[in-house]
CHARMM-style PDB file with segment names, atoms N, HN, CA, C and O in Angstrom:
ATOM      1  N   MET     1      19.946 -22.116  -2.108  1.00  0.00      PROA
ATOM      2  CA  MET     1      19.145 -20.997  -1.655  1.00  0.00      PROA
ATOM      3  C   MET     1      17.906 -21.533  -0.916  1.00  0.00      PROA
ATOM      4  O   MET     1      17.251 -22.463  -1.386  1.00  0.00      PROA
ATOM      5  N   ALA     2      17.601 -20.951   0.212  1.00  0.00      PROA
ATOM      6  HN  ALA     2      18.133 -20.195   0.594  1.00  0.00      PROA
ATOM      7  CA  ALA     2      16.457 -21.377   1.019  1.00  0.00      PROA
ATOM      8  C   ALA     2      15.155 -20.969   0.341  1.00  0.00      PROA
ATOM      9  O   ALA     2      15.080 -19.942  -0.334  1.00  0.00      PROA
ATOM     10  N   GLU     3      14.146 -21.785   0.534  1.00  0.00      PROA
ATOM     11  HN  GLU     3      14.206 -22.618   1.083  1.00  0.00      PROA
ATOM     12  CA  GLU     3      12.829 -21.472  -0.028  1.00  0.00      PROA
ATOM     13  C   GLU     3      12.137 -20.437   0.850  1.00  0.00      PROA
ATOM     14  O   GLU     3      12.335 -20.407   2.065  1.00  0.00      PROA
ATOM     15  N   SER     4      11.334 -19.601   0.231  1.00  0.00      PROA
ATOM     16  HN  SER     4      11.174 -19.625  -0.755  1.00  0.00      PROA
ATOM     17  CA  SER     4      10.617 -18.558   0.962  1.00  0.00      PROA
ATOM     18  C   SER     4       9.167 -18.534   0.544  1.00  0.00      PROA
ATOM     19  O   SER     4       8.813 -18.984  -0.546  1.00  0.00      PROA
ATOM     20  N   VAL     5       8.340 -18.012   1.406  1.00  0.00      PROA
ATOM     21  HN  VAL     5       8.628 -17.646   2.291  1.00  0.00      PROA
ATOM     22  CA  VAL     5       6.922 -17.817   1.116  1.00  0.00      PROA
ATOM     23  C   VAL     5       6.599 -16.361   1.401  1.00  0.00      PROA
ATOM     24  O   VAL     5       7.041 -15.801   2.404  1.00  0.00      PROA
ATOM     25  N   TYR     6       5.822 -15.752   0.510  1.00  0.00      PROA
ATOM     26  HN  TYR     6       5.462 -16.207  -0.304  1.00  0.00      PROA
ATOM     27  CA  TYR     6       5.432 -14.356   0.673  1.00  0.00      PROA
ATOM     28  C   TYR     6       3.925 -14.247   0.729  1.00  0.00      PROA
ATOM     29  O   TYR     6       3.208 -14.957   0.024  1.00  0.00      PROA
ATOM     30  N   ARG     7       3.465 -13.371   1.556  1.00  0.00      PROA
ATOM     31  HN  ARG     7       4.048 -12.795   2.129  1.00  0.00      PROA
ATOM     32  CA  ARG     7       2.035 -13.099   1.659  1.00  0.00      PROA
ATOM     33  C   ARG     7       1.752 -11.793   0.920  1.00  0.00      PROA
ATOM     34  O   ARG     7       2.577 -10.880   0.914  1.00  0.00      PROA
ATOM     35  N   VAL     8       0.583 -11.718   0.300  1.00  0.00      PROA
ATOM     36  HN  VAL     8      -0.087 -12.460   0.304  1.00  0.00      PROA
ATOM     37  CA  VAL     8       0.172 -10.497  -0.390  1.00  0.00      PROA
ATOM     38  C   VAL     8      -1.104  -9.990   0.276  1.00  0.00      PROA
ATOM     39  O   VAL     8      -2.049 -10.750   0.489  1.00  0.00      PROA
ATOM     40  N   THR     9      -1.120  -8.719   0.596  1.00  0.00      PROA
ATOM     41  HN  THR     9      -0.353  -8.102   0.422  1.00  0.00      PROA
ATOM     42  CA  THR     9      -2.299  -8.118   1.206  1.00  0.00      PROA
ATOM     43  C   THR     9      -2.584  -6.780   0.526  1.00  0.00      PROA
ATOM     44  O   THR     9      -1.676  -6.135   0.002  1.00  0.00      PROA
ATOM     45  N   GLU    10      -3.830  -6.375   0.540  1.00  0.00      PROA
ATOM     46  HN  GLU    10      -4.568  -6.899   0.966  1.00  0.00      PROA
ATOM     47  CA  GLU    10      -4.209  -5.126  -0.109  1.00  0.00      PROA
ATOM     48  C   GLU    10      -4.234  -3.991   0.908  1.00  0.00      PROA
ATOM     49  O   GLU    10      -4.754  -4.137   2.014  1.00  0.00      PROA
ATOM     50  N   LEU    11      -3.668  -2.870   0.516  1.00  0.00      PROA
ATOM     51  HN  LEU    11      -3.245  -2.751  -0.383  1.00  0.00      PROA
ATOM     52  CA  LEU    11      -3.694  -1.648   1.309  1.00  0.00      PROA
ATOM     53  C   LEU    11      -4.343  -0.555   0.485  1.00  0.00      PROA
ATOM     54  O   LEU    11      -4.293  -0.588  -0.745  1.00  0.00      PROA
ATOM     55  N   VAL    12      -4.949   0.410   1.149  1.00  0.00      PROA
ATOM     56  HN  VAL    12      -4.990   0.437   2.148  1.00  0.00      PROA
ATOM     57  CA  VAL    12      -5.479   1.595   0.478  1.00  0.00      PROA
ATOM     58  C   VAL    12      -4.818   2.795   1.116  1.00  0.00      PROA
ATOM     59  O   VAL    12      -4.961   3.028   2.316  1.00  0.00      PROA
ATOM     60  N   GLY    13      -4.089   3.561   0.310  1.00  0.00      PROA
ATOM     61  HN  GLY    13      -3.972   3.371  -0.665  1.00  0.00      PROA
ATOM     62  CA  GLY    13      -3.438   4.777   0.786  1.00  0.00      PROA
ATOM     63  C   GLY    13      -4.227   5.991   0.341  1.00  0.00      PROA
ATOM     64  O   GLY    13      -4.815   6.000  -0.740  1.00  0.00      PROA
ATOM     65  N   VAL    14      -4.236   7.017   1.182  1.00  0.00      PROA
ATOM     66  HN  VAL    14      -3.758   7.010   2.060  1.00  0.00      PROA
ATOM     67  CA  VAL    14      -4.976   8.244   0.890  1.00  0.00      PROA
ATOM     68  C   VAL    14      -4.058   9.434   1.125  1.00  0.00      PROA
ATOM     69  O   VAL    14      -3.264   9.446   2.065  1.00  0.00      PROA
ATOM     70  N   SER    15      -4.178  10.437   0.256  1.00  0.00      PROA
ATOM     71  HN  SER    15      -4.823  10.427  -0.508  1.00  0.00      PROA
ATOM     72  CA  SER    15      -3.407  11.669   0.412  1.00  0.00      PROA
ATOM     73  C   SER    15      -4.160  12.820  -0.235  1.00  0.00      PROA
ATOM     74  O   SER    15      -4.892  12.629  -1.206  1.00  0.00      PROA
ATOM     75  N   SER    16      -3.977  13.997   0.305  1.00  0.00      PROA
ATOM     76  HN  SER    16      -3.383  14.152   1.094  1.00  0.00      PROA
ATOM     77  CA  SER    16      -4.555  15.191  -0.324  1.00  0.00      PROA
ATOM     78  C   SER    16      -3.629  15.748  -1.397  1.00  0.00      PROA
ATOM     79  O   SER    16      -3.992  16.692  -2.099  1.00  0.00      PROA
ATOM     80  N   GLU    17      -2.423  15.167  -1.533  1.00  0.00      PROA
ATOM     81  HN  GLU    17      -2.128  14.400  -0.962  1.00  0.00      PROA
ATOM     82  CA  GLU    17      -1.414  15.685  -2.461  1.00  0.00      PROA
ATOM     83  C   GLU    17      -1.393  14.983  -3.821  1.00  0.00      PROA
ATOM     84  O   GLU    17      -1.487  15.630  -4.864  1.00  0.00      PROA
ATOM     85  N   SER    18      -1.268  13.632  -3.798  1.00  0.00      PROA
ATOM     86  HN  SER    18      -1.192  13.106  -2.951  1.00  0.00      PROA
ATOM     87  CA  SER    18      -1.071  12.891  -5.051  1.00  0.00      PROA
ATOM     88  C   SER    18      -1.230  11.399  -4.810  1.00  0.00      PROA
ATOM     89  O   SER    18      -1.284  10.937  -3.671  1.00  0.00      PROA
ATOM     90  N   TRP    19      -1.305  10.645  -5.924  1.00  0.00      PROA
ATOM     91  HN  TRP    19      -1.261  11.020  -6.850  1.00  0.00      PROA
ATOM     92  CA  TRP    19      -1.346   9.186  -5.817  1.00  0.00      PROA
ATOM     93  C   TRP    19      -0.023   8.662  -5.272  1.00  0.00      PROA
ATOM     94  O   TRP    19      -0.003   7.712  -4.489  1.00  0.00      PROA
ATOM     95  N   GLU    20       1.084   9.280  -5.684  1.00  0.00      PROA
ATOM     96  HN  GLU    20       1.068  10.052  -6.320  1.00  0.00      PROA
ATOM     97  CA  GLU    20       2.388   8.847  -5.185  1.00  0.00      PROA
ATOM     98  C   GLU    20       2.474   9.015  -3.671  1.00  0.00      PROA
ATOM     99  O   GLU    20       2.975   8.133  -2.974  1.00  0.00      PROA
ATOM    100  N   ALA    21       1.989  10.140  -3.164  1.00  0.00      PROA
ATOM    101  HN  ALA    21       1.582  10.857  -3.730  1.00  0.00      PROA
ATOM    102  CA  ALA    21       1.998  10.370  -1.713  1.00  0.00      PROA
ATOM    103  C   ALA    21       1.066   9.382  -1.016  1.00  0.00      PROA
ATOM    104  O   ALA    21       1.363   8.926   0.088  1.00  0.00      PROA
ATOM    105  N   ALA    22      -0.045   9.053  -1.644  1.00  0.00      PROA
ATOM    106  HN  ALA    22      -0.286   9.424  -2.541  1.00  0.00      PROA
ATOM    107  CA  ALA    22      -0.973   8.082  -1.067  1.00  0.00      PROA
ATOM    108  C   ALA    22      -0.299   6.711  -0.964  1.00  0.00      PROA
ATOM    109  O   ALA    22      -0.430   6.032   0.054  1.00  0.00      PROA
ATOM    110  N   ALA    23       0.416   6.306  -2.003  1.00  0.00      PROA
ATOM    111  HN  ALA    23       0.523   6.858  -2.830  1.00  0.00      PROA
ATOM    112  CA  ALA    23       1.125   5.022  -1.979  1.00  0.00      PROA
ATOM    113  C   ALA    23       2.210   5.043  -0.914  1.00  0.00      PROA
ATOM    114  O   ALA    23       2.366   4.079  -0.164  1.00  0.00      PROA
ATOM    115  N   ARG    24       2.951   6.128  -0.843  1.00  0.00      PROA
ATOM    116  HN  ARG    24       2.824   6.911  -1.452  1.00  0.00      PROA
ATOM    117  CA  ARG    24       4.007   6.255   0.161  1.00  0.00      PROA
ATOM    118  C   ARG    24       3.428   6.148   1.573  1.00  0.00      PROA
ATOM    119  O   ARG    24       3.986   5.456   2.424  1.00  0.00      PROA
ATOM    120  N   ASN    25       2.312   6.830   1.819  1.00  0.00      PROA
ATOM    121  HN  ASN    25       1.858   7.393   1.127  1.00  0.00      PROA
ATOM    122  CA  ASN    25       1.665   6.772   3.134  1.00  0.00      PROA
ATOM    123  C   ASN    25       1.278   5.339   3.490  1.00  0.00      PROA
ATOM    124  O   ASN    25       1.493   4.899   4.620  1.00  0.00      PROA
ATOM    125  N   ALA    26       0.714   4.618   2.543  1.00  0.00      PROA
ATOM    126  HN  ALA    26       0.539   4.975   1.626  1.00  0.00      PROA
ATOM    127  CA  ALA    26       0.291   3.243   2.798  1.00  0.00      PROA
ATOM    128  C   ALA    26       1.483   2.358   3.136  1.00  0.00      PROA
ATOM    129  O   ALA    26       1.442   1.600   4.106  1.00  0.00      PROA
ATOM    130  N   VAL    27       2.540   2.451   2.341  1.00  0.00      PROA
ATOM    131  HN  VAL    27       2.573   3.067   1.553  1.00  0.00      PROA
ATOM    132  CA  VAL    27       3.714   1.602   2.554  1.00  0.00      PROA
ATOM    133  C   VAL    27       4.416   1.959   3.860  1.00  0.00      PROA
ATOM    134  O   VAL    27       4.777   1.067   4.628  1.00  0.00      PROA
ATOM    135  N   GLU    28       4.614   3.246   4.123  1.00  0.00      PROA
ATOM    136  HN  GLU    28       4.321   3.970   3.499  1.00  0.00      PROA
ATOM    137  CA  GLU    28       5.316   3.653   5.340  1.00  0.00      PROA
ATOM    138  C   GLU    28       4.525   3.301   6.599  1.00  0.00      PROA
ATOM    139  O   GLU    28       5.111   2.959   7.626  1.00  0.00      PROA
ATOM    140  N   THR    29       3.204   3.382   6.524  1.00  0.00      PROA
ATOM    141  HN  THR    29       2.727   3.660   5.690  1.00  0.00      PROA
ATOM    142  CA  THR    29       2.378   3.004   7.668  1.00  0.00      PROA
ATOM    143  C   THR    29       2.432   1.492   7.881  1.00  0.00      PROA
ATOM    144  O   THR    29       2.570   1.031   9.014  1.00  0.00      PROA
ATOM    145  N   ALA    30       2.325   0.724   6.805  1.00  0.00      PROA
ATOM    146  HN  ALA    30       2.213   1.099   5.884  1.00  0.00      PROA
ATOM    147  CA  ALA    30       2.385  -0.739   6.918  1.00  0.00      PROA
ATOM    148  C   ALA    30       3.748  -1.198   7.437  1.00  0.00      PROA
ATOM    149  O   ALA    30       3.832  -2.180   8.175  1.00  0.00      PROA
ATOM    150  N   ALA    31       4.806  -0.496   7.057  1.00  0.00      PROA
ATOM    151  HN  ALA    31       4.738   0.302   6.458  1.00  0.00      PROA
ATOM    152  CA  ALA    31       6.155  -0.880   7.476  1.00  0.00      PROA
ATOM    153  C   ALA    31       6.345  -0.770   8.993  1.00  0.00      PROA
ATOM    154  O   ALA    31       7.288  -1.345   9.536  1.00  0.00      PROA
ATOM    155  N   LYS    32       5.477  -0.054   9.669  1.00  0.00      PROA
ATOM    156  HN  LYS    32       4.711   0.413   9.228  1.00  0.00      PROA
ATOM    157  CA  LYS    32       5.581   0.065  11.127  1.00  0.00      PROA
ATOM    158  C   LYS    32       5.197  -1.230  11.832  1.00  0.00      PROA
ATOM    159  O   LYS    32       5.643  -1.482  12.952  1.00  0.00      PROA
ATOM    160  N   THR    33       4.365  -2.061  11.179  1.00  0.00      PROA
ATOM    161  HN  THR    33       4.003  -1.857  10.269  1.00  0.00      PROA
ATOM    162  CA  THR    33       3.918  -3.300  11.812  1.00  0.00      PROA
ATOM    163  C   THR    33       4.225  -4.562  11.003  1.00  0.00      PROA
ATOM    164  O   THR    33       4.146  -5.665  11.543  1.00  0.00      PROA
ATOM    165  N   LEU    34       4.569  -4.426   9.744  1.00  0.00      PROA
ATOM    166  HN  LEU    34       4.633  -3.529   9.306  1.00  0.00      PROA
ATOM    167  CA  LEU    34       4.908  -5.575   8.910  1.00  0.00      PROA
ATOM    168  C   LEU    34       6.404  -5.564   8.622  1.00  0.00      PROA
ATOM    169  O   LEU    34       6.977  -4.523   8.300  1.00  0.00      PROA
ATOM    170  N   ARG    35       7.031  -6.733   8.739  1.00  0.00      PROA
ATOM    171  HN  ARG    35       6.565  -7.579   9.000  1.00  0.00      PROA
ATOM    172  CA  ARG    35       8.462  -6.831   8.450  1.00  0.00      PROA
ATOM    173  C   ARG    35       8.667  -7.390   7.054  1.00  0.00      PROA
ATOM    174  O   ARG    35       7.801  -8.061   6.492  1.00  0.00      PROA
ATOM    175  N   SER    36       9.825  -7.097   6.521  1.00  0.00      PROA
ATOM    176  HN  SER    36      10.529  -6.552   6.978  1.00  0.00      PROA
ATOM    177  CA  SER    36      10.265  -7.672   5.241  1.00  0.00      PROA
ATOM    178  C   SER    36       9.318  -7.359   4.087  1.00  0.00      PROA
ATOM    179  O   SER    36       9.013  -8.234   3.276  1.00  0.00      PROA
ATOM    180  N   LEU    37       8.852  -6.113   4.013  1.00  0.00      PROA
ATOM    181  HN  LEU    37       9.100  -5.402   4.672  1.00  0.00      PROA
ATOM    182  CA  LEU    37       8.062  -5.700   2.841  1.00  0.00      PROA
ATOM    183  C   LEU    37       8.942  -5.829   1.612  1.00  0.00      PROA
ATOM    184  O   LEU    37      10.123  -5.482   1.656  1.00  0.00      PROA
ATOM    185  N   ARG    38       8.382  -6.325   0.515  1.00  0.00      PROA
ATOM    186  HN  ARG    38       7.424  -6.607   0.480  1.00  0.00      PROA
ATOM    187  CA  ARG    38       9.185  -6.584  -0.677  1.00  0.00      PROA
ATOM    188  C   ARG    38       8.757  -5.737  -1.875  1.00  0.00      PROA
ATOM    189  O   ARG    38       9.558  -4.978  -2.421  1.00  0.00      PROA
ATOM    190  N   VAL    39       7.504  -5.868  -2.277  1.00  0.00      PROA
ATOM    191  HN  VAL    39       6.854  -6.485  -1.834  1.00  0.00      PROA
ATOM    192  CA  VAL    39       7.026  -5.237  -3.509  1.00  0.00      PROA
ATOM    193  C   VAL    39       5.612  -4.724  -3.278  1.00  0.00      PROA
ATOM    194  O   VAL    39       4.820  -5.349  -2.573  1.00  0.00      PROA
ATOM    195  N   ALA    40       5.305  -3.579  -3.880  1.00  0.00      PROA
ATOM    196  HN  ALA    40       5.948  -3.071  -4.453  1.00  0.00      PROA
ATOM    197  CA  ALA    40       3.931  -3.073  -3.860  1.00  0.00      PROA
ATOM    198  C   ALA    40       3.507  -2.820  -5.302  1.00  0.00      PROA
ATOM    199  O   ALA    40       4.215  -2.158  -6.060  1.00  0.00      PROA
ATOM    200  N   GLU    41       2.357  -3.347  -5.666  1.00  0.00      PROA
ATOM    201  HN  GLU    41       1.782  -3.885  -5.050  1.00  0.00      PROA
ATOM    202  CA  GLU    41       1.832  -3.165  -7.019  1.00  0.00      PROA
ATOM    203  C   GLU    41       0.564  -2.329  -6.928  1.00  0.00      PROA
ATOM    204  O   GLU    41      -0.433  -2.755  -6.345  1.00  0.00      PROA
ATOM    205  N   ALA    42       0.610  -1.130  -7.514  1.00  0.00      PROA
ATOM    206  HN  ALA    42       1.420  -0.784  -7.988  1.00  0.00      PROA
ATOM    207  CA  ALA    42      -0.559  -0.249  -7.524  1.00  0.00      PROA
ATOM    208  C   ALA    42      -1.488  -0.705  -8.638  1.00  0.00      PROA
ATOM    209  O   ALA    42      -1.053  -0.893  -9.774  1.00  0.00      PROA
ATOM    210  N   HSD    43      -2.785  -0.886  -8.313  1.00  0.00      PROA
ATOM    211  HN  HSD    43      -3.138  -0.734  -7.390  1.00  0.00      PROA
ATOM    212  CA  HSD    43      -3.677  -1.411  -9.345  1.00  0.00      PROA
ATOM    213  C   HSD    43      -5.001  -0.679  -9.462  1.00  0.00      PROA
ATOM    214  O   HSD    43      -5.787  -0.988 -10.357  1.00  0.00      PROA
ATOM    215  N   ARG    44      -5.273   0.271  -8.598  1.00  0.00      PROA
ATOM    216  HN  ARG    44      -4.634   0.523  -7.871  1.00  0.00      PROA
ATOM    217  CA  ARG    44      -6.516   1.021  -8.747  1.00  0.00      PROA
ATOM    218  C   ARG    44      -6.318   2.418  -8.179  1.00  0.00      PROA
ATOM    219  O   ARG    44      -5.857   2.580  -7.050  1.00  0.00      PROA
ATOM    220  N   PHE    45      -6.664   3.406  -8.958  1.00  0.00      PROA
ATOM    221  HN  PHE    45      -7.039   3.274  -9.875  1.00  0.00      PROA
ATOM    222  CA  PHE    45      -6.492   4.799  -8.563  1.00  0.00      PROA
ATOM    223  C   PHE    45      -7.850   5.491  -8.634  1.00  0.00      PROA
ATOM    224  O   PHE    45      -8.601   5.289  -9.588  1.00  0.00      PROA
ATOM    225  N   ASP    46      -8.167   6.308  -7.628  1.00  0.00      PROA
ATOM    226  HN  ASP    46      -7.557   6.472  -6.853  1.00  0.00      PROA
ATOM    227  CA  ASP    46      -9.380   7.112  -7.713  1.00  0.00      PROA
ATOM    228  C   ASP    46      -9.196   8.388  -6.911  1.00  0.00      PROA
ATOM    229  O   ASP    46      -8.229   8.533  -6.164  1.00  0.00      PROA
ATOM    230  N   VAL    47     -10.128   9.304  -7.074  1.00  0.00      PROA
ATOM    231  HN  VAL    47     -10.914   9.187  -7.681  1.00  0.00      PROA
ATOM    232  CA  VAL    47     -10.080  10.581  -6.370  1.00  0.00      PROA
ATOM    233  C   VAL    47     -11.424  10.834  -5.707  1.00  0.00      PROA
ATOM    234  O   VAL    47     -12.454  10.317  -6.138  1.00  0.00      PROA
ATOM    235  N   THR    48     -11.395  11.639  -4.650  1.00  0.00      PROA
ATOM    236  HN  THR    48     -10.558  12.059  -4.300  1.00  0.00      PROA
ATOM    237  CA  THR    48     -12.611  12.104  -4.012  1.00  0.00      PROA
ATOM    238  C   THR    48     -12.847  13.528  -4.495  1.00  0.00      PROA
ATOM    239  O   THR    48     -11.925  14.344  -4.526  1.00  0.00      PROA
ATOM    240  N   ILE    49     -14.084  13.820  -4.870  1.00  0.00      PROA
ATOM    241  HN  ILE    49     -14.833  13.158  -4.845  1.00  0.00      PROA
ATOM    242  CA  ILE    49     -14.417  15.135  -5.430  1.00  0.00      PROA
ATOM    243  C   ILE    49     -15.439  15.814  -4.537  1.00  0.00      PROA
ATOM    244  O   ILE    49     -16.455  15.218  -4.178  1.00  0.00      PROA
ATOM    245  N   GLU    50     -15.170  17.062  -4.181  1.00  0.00      PROA
ATOM    246  HN  GLU    50     -14.345  17.546  -4.473  1.00  0.00      PROA
ATOM    247  CA  GLU    50     -16.113  17.866  -3.405  1.00  0.00      PROA
ATOM    248  C   GLU    50     -16.214  19.241  -4.059  1.00  0.00      PROA
ATOM    249  O   GLU    50     -15.200  19.883  -4.335  1.00  0.00      PROA
ATOM    250  N   ASP    51     -17.431  19.679  -4.299  1.00  0.00      PROA
ATOM    251  HN  ASP    51     -18.254  19.157  -4.074  1.00  0.00      PROA
ATOM    252  CA  ASP    51     -17.675  20.975  -4.944  1.00  0.00      PROA
ATOM    253  C   ASP    51     -16.898  21.126  -6.249  1.00  0.00      PROA
ATOM    254  O   ASP    51     -16.380  22.200  -6.555  1.00  0.00      PROA
ATOM    255  N   GLY    52     -16.825  20.043  -7.010  1.00  0.00      PROA
ATOM    256  HN  GLY    52     -17.245  19.170  -6.761  1.00  0.00      PROA
ATOM    257  CA  GLY    52     -16.168  20.083  -8.312  1.00  0.00      PROA
ATOM    258  C   GLY    52     -14.654  20.096  -8.267  1.00  0.00      PROA
ATOM    259  O   GLY    52     -14.017  20.311  -9.298  1.00  0.00      PROA
ATOM    260  N   LYS    53     -14.050  19.871  -7.091  1.00  0.00      PROA
ATOM    261  HN  LYS    53     -14.567  19.697  -6.253  1.00  0.00      PROA
ATOM    262  CA  LYS    53     -12.591  19.878  -6.961  1.00  0.00      PROA
ATOM    263  C   LYS    53     -12.114  18.575  -6.327  1.00  0.00      PROA
ATOM    264  O   LYS    53     -12.781  18.000  -5.468  1.00  0.00      PROA
ATOM    265  N   VAL    54     -10.956  18.131  -6.767  1.00  0.00      PROA
ATOM    266  HN  VAL    54     -10.414  18.598  -7.465  1.00  0.00      PROA
ATOM    267  CA  VAL    54     -10.344  16.932  -6.194  1.00  0.00      PROA
ATOM    268  C   VAL    54      -9.851  17.265  -4.791  1.00  0.00      PROA
ATOM    269  O   VAL    54      -9.071  18.197  -4.598  1.00  0.00      PROA
ATOM    270  N   THR    55     -10.316  16.491  -3.819  1.00  0.00      PROA
ATOM    271  HN  THR    55     -10.950  15.734  -3.976  1.00  0.00      PROA
ATOM    272  CA  THR    55      -9.910  16.743  -2.434  1.00  0.00      PROA
ATOM    273  C   THR    55      -8.966  15.679  -1.882  1.00  0.00      PROA
ATOM    274  O   THR    55      -8.232  15.937  -0.928  1.00  0.00      PROA
ATOM    275  N   SER    56      -8.979  14.490  -2.471  1.00  0.00      PROA
ATOM    276  HN  SER    56      -9.576  14.280  -3.246  1.00  0.00      PROA
ATOM    277  CA  SER    56      -8.028  13.475  -2.032  1.00  0.00      PROA
ATOM    278  C   SER    56      -7.819  12.436  -3.123  1.00  0.00      PROA
ATOM    279  O   SER    56      -8.665  12.225  -3.993  1.00  0.00      PROA
ATOM    280  N   TYR    57      -6.664  11.799  -3.041  1.00  0.00      PROA
ATOM    281  HN  TYR    57      -5.977  11.970  -2.335  1.00  0.00      PROA
ATOM    282  CA  TYR    57      -6.261  10.751  -3.975  1.00  0.00      PROA
ATOM    283  C   TYR    57      -6.186   9.445  -3.200  1.00  0.00      PROA
ATOM    284  O   TYR    57      -5.686   9.406  -2.076  1.00  0.00      PROA
ATOM    285  N   ARG    58      -6.691   8.368  -3.817  1.00  0.00      PROA
ATOM    286  HN  ARG    58      -7.096   8.400  -4.730  1.00  0.00      PROA
ATOM    287  CA  ARG    58      -6.615   7.046  -3.193  1.00  0.00      PROA
ATOM    288  C   ARG    58      -5.999   6.066  -4.175  1.00  0.00      PROA
ATOM    289  O   ARG    58      -6.266   6.106  -5.376  1.00  0.00      PROA
ATOM    290  N   VAL    59      -5.175   5.195  -3.640  1.00  0.00      PROA
ATOM    291  HN  VAL    59      -4.957   5.163  -2.665  1.00  0.00      PROA
ATOM    292  CA  VAL    59      -4.566   4.151  -4.465  1.00  0.00      PROA
ATOM    293  C   VAL    59      -4.640   2.834  -3.696  1.00  0.00      PROA
ATOM    294  O   VAL    59      -4.393   2.784  -2.491  1.00  0.00      PROA
ATOM    295  N   ARG    60      -4.985   1.770  -4.423  1.00  0.00      PROA
ATOM    296  HN  ARG    60      -5.185   1.811  -5.402  1.00  0.00      PROA
ATOM    297  CA  ARG    60      -4.981   0.422  -3.836  1.00  0.00      PROA
ATOM    298  C   ARG    60      -3.683  -0.247  -4.234  1.00  0.00      PROA
ATOM    299  O   ARG    60      -3.276  -0.212  -5.396  1.00  0.00      PROA
ATOM    300  N   LEU    61      -3.043  -0.856  -3.254  1.00  0.00      PROA
ATOM    301  HN  LEU    61      -3.374  -0.885  -2.311  1.00  0.00      PROA
ATOM    302  CA  LEU    61      -1.761  -1.515  -3.472  1.00  0.00      PROA
ATOM    303  C   LEU    61      -1.844  -2.964  -3.021  1.00  0.00      PROA
ATOM    304  O   LEU    61      -2.407  -3.257  -1.966  1.00  0.00      PROA
ATOM    305  N   ASP    62      -1.296  -3.857  -3.801  1.00  0.00      PROA
ATOM    306  HN  ASP    62      -0.839  -3.619  -4.658  1.00  0.00      PROA
ATOM    307  CA  ASP    62      -1.056  -5.224  -3.346  1.00  0.00      PROA
ATOM    308  C   ASP    62       0.390  -5.242  -2.866  1.00  0.00      PROA
ATOM    309  O   ASP    62       1.316  -5.063  -3.657  1.00  0.00      PROA
ATOM    310  N   VAL    63       0.577  -5.458  -1.575  1.00  0.00      PROA
ATOM    311  HN  VAL    63      -0.176  -5.603  -0.933  1.00  0.00      PROA
ATOM    312  CA  VAL    63       1.906  -5.417  -0.966  1.00  0.00      PROA
ATOM    313  C   VAL    63       2.305  -6.827  -0.553  1.00  0.00      PROA
ATOM    314  O   VAL    63       1.524  -7.551   0.063  1.00  0.00      PROA
ATOM    315  N   SER    64       3.525  -7.204  -0.899  1.00  0.00      PROA
ATOM    316  HN  SER    64       4.160  -6.616  -1.399  1.00  0.00      PROA
ATOM    317  CA  SER    64       4.005  -8.529  -0.490  1.00  0.00      PROA
ATOM    318  C   SER    64       5.064  -8.385   0.600  1.00  0.00      PROA
ATOM    319  O   SER    64       5.868  -7.453   0.609  1.00  0.00      PROA
ATOM    320  N   PHE    65       5.026  -9.344   1.511  1.00  0.00      PROA
ATOM    321  HN  PHE    65       4.373 -10.102   1.504  1.00  0.00      PROA
ATOM    322  CA  PHE    65       6.021  -9.383   2.574  1.00  0.00      PROA
ATOM    323  C   PHE    65       6.309 -10.839   2.904  1.00  0.00      PROA
ATOM    324  O   PHE    65       5.482 -11.722   2.677  1.00  0.00      PROA
ATOM    325  N   LYS    66       7.494 -11.068   3.443  1.00  0.00      PROA
ATOM    326  HN  LYS    66       8.166 -10.350   3.627  1.00  0.00      PROA
ATOM    327  CA  LYS    66       7.915 -12.425   3.733  1.00  0.00      PROA
ATOM    328  C   LYS    66       7.058 -13.005   4.847  1.00  0.00      PROA
ATOM    329  O   LYS    66       6.869 -12.387   5.895  1.00  0.00      PROA
ATOM    330  N   TYR    67       6.547 -14.192   4.601  1.00  0.00      PROA
ATOM    331  HN  TYR    67       6.700 -14.694   3.750  1.00  0.00      PROA
ATOM    332  CA  TYR    67       5.703 -14.881   5.570  1.00  0.00      PROA
ATOM    333  C   TYR    67       6.584 -15.599   6.581  1.00  0.00      PROA
ATOM    334  O   TYR    67       7.452 -16.398   6.227  1.00  0.00      PROA
ATOM    335  N   GLU    68       6.337 -15.291   7.847  1.00  0.00      PROA
ATOM    336  HN  GLU    68       5.632 -14.643   8.134  1.00  0.00      PROA
ATOM    337  CA  GLU    68       7.086 -15.921   8.927  1.00  0.00      PROA
ATOM    338  C   GLU    68       6.084 -16.522   9.908  1.00  0.00      PROA
ATOM    339  O   GLU    68       5.662 -15.855  10.852  1.00  0.00      PROA
ATOM    340  N   PRO    69       5.707 -17.770   9.690  1.00  0.00      PROA
ATOM    341  CA  PRO    69       4.706 -18.382  10.564  1.00  0.00      PROA
ATOM    342  C   PRO    69       5.215 -18.470  11.998  1.00  0.00      PROA
ATOM    343  O   PRO    69       6.417 -18.585  12.237  1.00  0.00      PROA
ATOM    344  N   SER    70       4.286 -18.413  12.944  1.00  0.00      PROA
ATOM    345  HN  SER    70       3.309 -18.320  12.750  1.00  0.00      PROA
ATOM    346  CA  SER    70       4.674 -18.561  14.347  1.00  0.00      PROA
ATOM    347  C   SER    70       5.081 -20.006  14.603  1.00  0.00      PROA
ATOM    348  O   SER    70       4.654 -20.923  13.900  1.00  0.00      PROA
ATOM    349  N   ALA    71       5.890 -20.184  15.593  1.00  0.00      PROA
ATOM    350  HN  ALA    71       6.236 -19.440  16.164  1.00  0.00      PROA
ATOM    351  CA  ALA    71       6.444 -21.504  15.913  1.00  0.00      PROA
ATOM    352  C   ALA    71       5.371 -22.523  15.941  1.00  0.00      PROA
ATOM    353  OT1 ALA    71       5.640 -23.697  16.193  1.00  0.00      PROA
TER     354      ALA     71
END
């Protein structure tokens, strides 16, 4: 089996619906420019509050993808 290297980067997803939607938004947006996404680990959740009501959900994700160095 060939050896591989993966890079991990942090993303912050935001949604007015839920933490799950926020994570989905982050991953789907990153997938447009990053190839070979492998795993996302959610590690911090918070909400934005306005006038005593939750207006948005934010989640921080550590996302790993296969590292492909340039020639």
